[in-house]
C-alpha positions as CSV (number, residue, x, y, z in Angstrom):
1,T,22.7,-7.2,14.4
2,R,25.2,-7.1,16.8
3,M,25.1,-7.8,20.5
4,D,26.0,-4.0,21.2
5,G,23.2,-3.3,19.2
6,M,25.4,-2.0,16.5
7,Q,24.2,-2.8,12.5
8,P,26.9,-5.2,10.8
9,V,28.9,-3.4,7.2
10,V,28.0,-4.8,4.5
11,L,29.3,-4.0,1.1
12,D,27.7,-5.1,-2.2
13,S,30.7,-6.0,-5.2
14,D,28.5,-4.3,-7.4
15,D,28.3,-0.7,-5.2
16,L,32.1,-0.7,-5.1
17,V,32.5,-1.5,-9.0
18,S,29.9,1.2,-9.7
19,D,31.5,3.9,-7.2
20,P,34.6,3.0,-5.3
21,E,35.0,5.9,-4.2
22,G,31.7,6.6,-2.9
23,A,31.1,2.9,-1.8
24,L,34.9,3.1,0.1
25,F,33.7,5.9,1.9
26,W,30.7,5.1,2.9
27,I,32.3,1.7,4.5
28,C,35.3,3.5,5.9
29,E,32.6,6.2,7.8
30,R,30.8,3.1,9.3
31,L,33.9,1.4,10.5
32,S,35.3,5.0,12.0
33,I,38.3,4.2,9.4
34,P,39.7,7.4,7.7
35,F,39.6,7.3,3.7
36,H,42.5,8.1,2.0
37,Q,42.4,8.5,-1.5
38,S,45.4,5.7,-1.8
39,M,42.8,3.1,-1.5
40,L,41.6,3.7,-4.7
41,T,44.7,2.3,-6.3
42,W,47.3,-0.3,-5.6
43,K,50.7,-2.2,-7.2
44,S,49.7,-4.8,-9.8
45,G,50.7,-8.5,-9.3
46,K,49.9,-10.6,-5.8
47,H,49.9,-9.9,-3.2
48,K,49.8,-11.4,0.6
49,C,46.3,-10.3,1.3
50,D,44.9,-12.6,-1.9
51,G,44.0,-15.5,-0.1
52,P,43.2,-19.2,-0.9
53,W,41.2,-18.4,-3.8
54,A,43.6,-15.6,-5.6
55,R,44.8,-18.3,-8.3
56,W,41.2,-18.9,-9.6
57,W,39.5,-15.4,-8.6
58,Y,42.5,-12.6,-8.9
59,K,43.7,-13.3,-12.8
60,N,42.4,-10.1,-13.8
61,V,42.9,-8.1,-10.6
62,H,46.6,-8.7,-10.5
63,K,47.0,-7.3,-14.2
64,S,45.2,-4.2,-12.7
65,C,46.5,-1.1,-10.4
66,G,43.0,0.5,-9.5
67,W,39.9,1.1,-9.7
68,E,38.5,1.9,-13.5
69,T,36.4,5.1,-14.0
70,S,33.1,4.2,-14.6
71,T,31.3,6.1,-18.2
72,K,27.5,6.4,-18.0
73,E,27.8,4.9,-21.8
74,Y,27.3,1.9,-22.7
75,Y,28.6,-0.9,-24.4
76,P,26.9,-4.4,-24.5
77,E,29.9,-6.1,-26.4
78,T,32.2,-4.9,-23.1
79,K,29.7,-7.1,-20.9
80,K,29.7,-10.9,-20.0
81,Y,26.4,-12.5,-20.3
82,R,26.2,-16.0,-18.6
83,T,23.8,-18.5,-18.7
84,M,23.1,-20.2,-15.6
85,D,23.6,-24.3,-15.7
86,P,20.3,-25.8,-13.9
87,L,22.2,-28.1,-11.6
88,L,23.0,-24.4,-10.1
89,M,19.6,-23.9,-8.9
90,P,19.4,-25.8,-6.0
91,A,22.6,-24.0,-4.7
92,L,21.0,-20.1,-5.5
93,K,17.9,-21.4,-3.8
94,A,19.4,-22.5,-0.8
95,A,22.0,-19.3,-0.5
96,F,19.3,-16.8,-1.8
97,P,17.2,-15.8,1.7
98,A,21.3,-14.8,3.5
99,Y,22.1,-12.7,0.6
100,S,18.6,-11.0,0.5
101,F,18.9,-10.4,4.4
102,L,22.5,-9.2,3.7
103,S,21.6,-6.9,0.3
104,Q,19.0,-4.8,2.5
105,L,21.9,-3.9,5.2
106,T,24.1,-2.1,1.8
107,L,24.8,1.1,0.7
108,S,22.7,0.6,-2.4
109,Y,19.3,-0.3,-0.5
110,L,20.0,2.0,2.5
111,Q,20.1,4.6,-0.3
112,R,17.2,3.6,-1.8
113,G,14.7,6.4,-1.0
114,P,14.4,9.2,1.6
115,P,15.7,8.0,5.3
116,V,13.3,6.2,7.1
117,S,12.7,9.4,9.7
118,K,10.9,10.7,6.7
119,V,9.4,7.7,5.5
120,Y,7.1,6.3,7.9
121,E,4.5,8.7,9.7
122,D,4.8,6.0,12.8
123,P,8.2,4.3,13.1
124,R,6.5,1.1,14.1
125,N,5.5,0.9,10.2
126,E,9.2,0.0,9.5
127,T,9.4,-3.5,11.5
128,L,5.9,-4.5,10.1
129,L,5.1,-8.5,9.6
130,V,2.4,-9.0,6.3
131,W,0.4,-12.0,5.2
132,I,1.1,-13.5,1.8
133,G,0.0,-16.5,0.2
134,A,-2.1,-18.9,-1.0
135,P,-4.7,-21.3,0.2
136,G,-3.3,-23.6,3.2
137,R,0.2,-21.9,2.1
138,G,0.2,-18.4,3.4
139,R,2.9,-17.0,6.0
140,L,3.8,-14.1,8.2
141,L,7.0,-11.6,6.9
142,P,9.1,-8.9,7.7
143,R,7.8,-5.9,5.5
144,D,11.1,-5.6,3.4
145,M,11.2,-9.8,2.8
146,A,7.9,-9.9,1.7
147,G,6.8,-10.2,-2.4
148,V,4.7,-11.8,-4.6
149,S,5.5,-14.2,-7.4
150,P,6.1,-12.0,-10.6
151,W,3.9,-14.5,-12.3
152,D,0.6,-13.4,-10.1
153,S,-2.3,-12.0,-11.8
154,S,-1.9,-8.8,-9.6
155,V,1.6,-8.3,-11.3
156,Q,0.5,-9.9,-14.9
157,G,-3.0,-7.6,-15.0
158,G,-4.1,-6.3,-12.1
159,D,-6.5,-9.0,-11.6
160,A,-7.1,-9.0,-7.8
161,C,-9.8,-7.3,-5.2
162,W,-9.3,-5.9,-2.3
163,E,-10.5,-4.3,1.1
164,G,-9.6,-1.5,3.7
165,I,-10.5,-2.9,7.3
166,R,-10.1,-0.2,10.3
167,V,-8.9,-1.3,13.8
168,Y,-10.4,0.5,16.8
169,R,-9.9,-0.1,20.8
170,G,-9.4,-4.1,20.2
171,K,-12.5,-4.5,17.7
172,I,-12.3,-4.5,13.7
173,L,-15.1,-2.3,12.6
174,S,-17.6,-3.9,10.1
175,L,-15.7,-6.8,9.4
176,D,-18.3,-9.1,8.1
177,K,-19.6,-6.2,5.1
178,H,-15.8,-6.2,4.2
179,L,-15.6,-9.7,4.0
180,R,-19.0,-10.1,2.3
181,R,-18.0,-7.8,-0.1
182,L,-14.4,-9.1,-0.9
183,F,-15.9,-12.6,-1.7
184,R,-19.0,-11.1,-3.8
185,S,-16.0,-9.2,-6.1
186,A,-14.3,-12.6,-6.2
187,R,-17.2,-14.2,-7.5
188,A,-18.1,-11.6,-9.9
189,L,-14.4,-12.2,-10.9
190,G,-15.0,-16.0,-11.3
191,F,-11.6,-16.8,-9.2
192,E,-11.5,-20.5,-8.4
193,N,-9.6,-22.2,-5.3
194,V,-10.6,-19.3,-3.1
195,H,-9.5,-18.9,0.2
196,T,-12.4,-19.6,3.0
197,K,-14.0,-16.7,5.0
198,E,-12.5,-18.6,8.0
199,E,-8.9,-18.9,6.4
200,V,-9.2,-15.1,5.8
201,T,-10.2,-14.3,9.3
202,E,-7.5,-16.6,10.9
203,A,-4.8,-14.9,8.8
204,I,-6.2,-11.2,9.7
205,F,-6.1,-12.2,13.6
206,R,-2.6,-13.8,13.1
207,T,-1.2,-10.5,11.5
208,L,-3.0,-8.5,14.0
209,A,-1.5,-10.7,17.0
210,A,1.9,-10.9,15.6
211,N,2.0,-7.0,15.0
212,G,0.3,-5.8,18.6
213,M,-2.6,-4.2,17.1
214,R,-5.3,-3.3,18.8
215,D,-6.1,0.2,17.9
216,H,-4.9,3.0,15.9
217,A,-4.2,0.6,12.4
218,H,-5.7,-0.2,9.0
219,M,-5.2,-3.1,7.1
220,R,-5.7,-3.5,3.3
221,L,-6.5,-6.9,2.3
222,T,-5.8,-8.0,-1.3
223,L,-7.5,-11.7,-2.8
224,T,-5.4,-11.9,-6.2
225,R,-6.3,-14.2,-8.7
226,G,-3.5,-16.3,-7.8
227,E,0.3,-17.1,-9.2
228,K,0.0,-18.7,-12.7
229,C,2.2,-21.0,-14.6
230,T,2.9,-19.1,-17.7
231,S,2.6,-15.5,-18.3
232,S,-0.8,-14.9,-19.7
233,M,-4.2,-13.2,-19.5
234,N,-5.7,-16.4,-19.4
235,P,-7.2,-17.4,-16.1
236,K,-6.9,-21.3,-16.9
237,F,-3.3,-20.6,-16.2
238,N,-4.0,-19.7,-12.6
239,V,-3.3,-23.6,-11.2
240,Y,-2.4,-22.5,-7.6
241,G,-5.8,-20.6,-6.2
242,T,-5.5,-17.2,-4.8
243,T,-2.9,-15.3,-3.2
244,L,-4.4,-13.3,0.3
245,I,-2.0,-10.0,1.0
246,I,-2.4,-8.0,4.4
247,L,-1.0,-5.4,4.7
248,P,-1.3,-3.8,8.6
249,E,0.0,-0.5,9.3
250,W,0.3,2.1,12.2
251,K,-2.4,4.4,10.8
252,P,-4.2,7.7,12.3
253,T,-7.6,8.5,11.0
254,E,-6.5,11.8,10.3
255,G,-2.4,11.9,9.6
256,A,-0.3,12.3,6.2
257,T,-1.9,9.8,4.1
258,T,-5.6,10.1,5.1
259,Y,-7.2,13.9,6.0
260,D,-8.5,16.4,8.5
261,N,-11.4,16.1,9.8
262,T,-12.0,19.2,11.3
263,K,-10.9,21.8,9.1
264,G,-11.6,20.0,6.2
265,I,-10.2,19.3,2.5
266,A,-10.1,21.2,-0.8
267,L,-11.6,19.0,-3.7
268,I,-11.2,19.8,-7.5
269,S,-13.4,18.3,-10.3
270,A,-11.2,16.0,-12.2
271,S,-10.6,15.6,-16.2
272,Q,-11.6,11.8,-16.6
273,R,-14.9,10.1,-16.1
274,R,-15.5,7.5,-13.7
275,N,-15.6,4.2,-15.4
276,P,-19.4,3.0,-16.1
277,P,-20.7,-1.2,-15.8
278,A,-20.6,-1.2,-19.2
279,T,-16.9,-1.2,-19.2
280,C,-15.4,-1.7,-15.0
281,D,-18.3,-2.0,-13.1
282,S,-17.1,-0.1,-9.8
283,K,-19.4,-2.6,-7.9
284,I,-16.8,-5.0,-8.2
285,H,-14.4,-4.0,-5.7
286,H,-11.0,-4.7,-7.9
287,N,-7.6,-3.7,-8.3
288,N,-7.5,-1.9,-11.8
289,M,-7.0,1.1,-10.3
290,I,-5.8,3.5,-12.9
291,N,-9.2,5.4,-13.6
292,N,-8.7,6.7,-10.1
293,I,-4.8,7.3,-9.9
294,L,-5.0,9.8,-12.6
295,P,-7.3,12.1,-11.2
296,K,-5.5,11.3,-7.8
297,I,-2.4,13.1,-9.6
298,Q,-4.5,16.1,-11.1
299,A,-5.3,16.5,-7.3
300,N,-2.0,16.6,-6.6
301,L,-1.2,18.8,-9.2
302,A,-3.5,21.1,-8.0
303,G,-2.4,21.3,-4.3
304,V,-6.1,19.8,-3.0
305,A,-6.8,16.5,-1.2
306,D,-8.9,14.6,-3.8
307,A,-11.1,15.2,-7.4
308,I,-14.9,14.6,-7.8
309,M,-15.4,12.0,-11.1
310,L,-18.2,12.6,-12.6
311,D,-20.2,9.8,-14.8
312,M,-20.5,9.4,-18.6
313,D,-23.9,11.9,-18.6
314,G,-21.6,14.6,-16.6
315,Y,-23.2,14.0,-13.1
316,V,-21.4,13.4,-10.0
317,S,-20.3,9.6,-9.1
318,E,-17.2,9.8,-6.3
319,T,-13.9,11.5,-5.7
320,N,-11.0,9.2,-6.7
321,A,-10.4,7.5,-3.1
322,T,-14.1,8.0,-1.4
323,N,-17.7,8.1,-1.6
324,I,-19.5,11.8,-0.8
325,F,-22.5,13.9,0.1
326,M,-24.1,17.2,0.1
327,V,-26.7,18.7,2.6
328,D,-29.2,21.1,1.0
329,D,-30.1,24.7,1.6
330,E,-33.5,22.6,3.2
331,G,-31.2,20.2,5.3
332,V,-31.4,17.4,3.5
333,L,-28.8,15.2,3.2
334,L,-27.9,13.6,-0.6
335,T,-25.9,11.4,-2.1
336,P,-25.1,10.2,-5.5
337,S,-26.8,7.0,-7.0
338,A,-24.4,3.9,-6.9
339,D,-24.4,3.5,-10.8
340,H,-20.7,4.6,-11.5
341,C,-18.9,3.8,-8.2
342,L,-18.7,1.9,-5.5
343,P,-21.1,1.8,-3.3
344,G,-19.1,2.3,0.3
345,I,-19.7,0.2,3.4
346,T,-19.1,4.0,5.3
347,R,-21.3,5.3,2.8
348,A,-24.4,3.0,3.9
349,T,-23.4,3.2,7.4
350,V,-23.6,7.6,7.3
351,L,-27.1,6.5,5.4
352,E,-27.9,4.3,8.2
353,L,-27.2,6.9,10.9
354,A,-28.7,10.0,9.0
355,K,-32.2,7.7,9.5
356,E,-31.4,7.1,13.4
357,L,-30.6,11.2,13.9
358,G,-33.7,11.6,12.1
359,I,-31.6,13.2,9.2
360,P,-34.1,13.4,5.7
361,T,-31.9,11.5,2.9
362,E,-32.1,11.3,-0.5
363,V,-30.0,8.9,-2.9
364,R,-30.3,10.2,-6.7
365,R,-28.1,11.7,-9.5
366,I,-26.5,14.9,-8.5
367,S,-24.9,17.6,-10.8
368,L,-21.6,19.2,-10.0
369,A,-23.9,22.7,-10.0
370,E,-25.5,21.4,-6.8
371,F,-22.3,20.4,-5.1
372,H,-21.1,23.8,-6.0
373,A,-24.0,25.6,-4.4
374,A,-23.8,23.1,-1.3
375,E,-24.6,24.1,2.3
376,E,-22.5,21.5,3.3
377,V,-19.8,18.4,1.5
378,F,-18.1,15.8,3.2
379,T,-16.4,12.6,2.1
380,T,-17.0,8.9,3.5
381,G,-14.3,5.9,3.4
382,T,-12.6,3.3,6.0
383,M,-9.6,5.0,6.2
384,G,-10.1,8.4,6.6
385,E,-14.3,8.1,7.7
386,L,-16.1,11.1,7.5
387,T,-14.1,14.0,6.1
388,P,-15.7,18.0,5.7
389,V,-15.3,19.2,2.3
390,T,-14.8,23.3,2.4
391,R,-14.2,23.8,-1.2
392,I,-14.3,22.4,-4.4
393,D,-12.9,23.9,-7.4
394,G,-11.9,27.0,-5.6
395,R,-15.6,27.7,-4.4
396,V,-16.1,27.8,-0.9
397,I,-19.3,25.4,0.6
398,G,-21.1,26.6,2.9
399,E,-19.7,28.7,5.7
400,G,-16.0,27.5,4.7
401,V,-16.1,24.8,7.6
402,R,-17.3,21.6,9.0
403,G,-21.0,22.0,8.9
404,E,-23.5,20.9,11.8
405,I,-24.9,17.5,10.0
406,T,-21.2,16.4,9.1
407,E,-20.3,16.8,13.2
408,R,-23.3,15.2,14.3
409,L,-22.6,12.4,12.0
410,Q,-19.2,12.2,12.6
411,D,-20.1,11.8,16.6
412,A,-22.1,9.1,15.6
413,Y,-19.7,7.2,13.8
414,K,-17.2,7.3,16.4
415,H,-18.8,5.5,18.8
416,L,-19.8,3.0,16.3
417,P,-17.6,-0.2,17.7
418,E,-18.7,-0.2,20.7
419,R,-22.3,-0.5,19.5
420,P,-23.8,-4.2,19.5
421,G,-23.3,-5.5,16.2
422,W,-20.9,-2.9,14.8
423,A,-17.8,-4.6,15.3
424,T,-15.7,-7.9,15.7
425,E,-14.0,-8.4,18.9
426,I,-10.2,-9.3,18.5
427,P,-9.2,-12.2,20.6
428,K,-6.5,-11.8,23.4
429,F,-2.7,-12.2,21.8
430,E,-1.0,-14.4,23.9
431,D,2.2,-12.0,24.7
432,G,-0.2,-9.3,26.0
433,D,-2.8,-6.7,24.2
434,G,-0.1,-4.8,22.4
435,G,0.3,-1.1,21.5
436,N,-2.2,1.6,21.5
């Protein structure tokens, strides 16, 4: 960025070759220069503006008199496929950081998706710093420069486990429970050379401090089996230790990526079944999420928030994203047994809060018909907390509004960060307490 706050204008030669008119129009617009069609043609031969490298670089250019119109047809025989001399590798590594930075200012990069104003619910999320690295080698990186190796197990086979963690008013709710579950999953998956709990905690605090986050924030922690030395499913090739990824975001509990916890949401029942322990045990909080993503696609197409997933015997397991509860006509709070679902931390918290509030509970197998006939239904998860469900498969649940028991539990949950033993205090930041 220049001293006057203006972004430099960077033109990628590939953009110019693929779309000469569009690229020149864009750069002229950025520089407040009128665009003319005459810019697309020139006289063949040498020019005064060629520069000192022209005799080596412009041999073919001097034969031309304008930009060639690209065609959508593909002719491999007209392309040049070059082998790189290994001796050039150090130069490539030295030049790549600058190239990577400049490439993010080019036309093709800026137009790769919707405008920033439509992408980020909170504009601060455009300039986040994320944590990535193996044990002892983690570092903070700008979000648009961050990435894991293509040899990482999370890329090669979804071989990783994860946690979602929320930040409230200078505290992290249930941090110890989340980290214990993360390391249980890592042990169940047989990870080796794993980050210590102290390393993960320190990385969390450093990430929050770098982003000035003390409230209204959510973190996604991913622990992969790590980088491999060759492409393979075999864990014996994971020789560099696990990879820790921490993605912090400014994310309200009710927003575009979560739910409406007052008006409630609608659900459908999914056609996919929740995978049983015999195939891929959900008690391992793993990254093999296709079993959840397919029902979410169904929900999106149906115009509802999420989809209820049944187990292999037809009983309710959970939704594609959350655990689920119901209240029957006798005022009993029920939730499915955790045989085919993740026994969520928020799920366990709700059961504990219900006991404190004198609400009778029952954990057992529950059919979809029981949910259809319930007086109240709500979902639970770290990101969205407790969310009322007002419709399932088009059927109105109870009175079609948030129920009394749901509201009581929501109110109790909101006060947990201030209760002793429920949250971990975030250390003070050197440059202030960050944003709210």
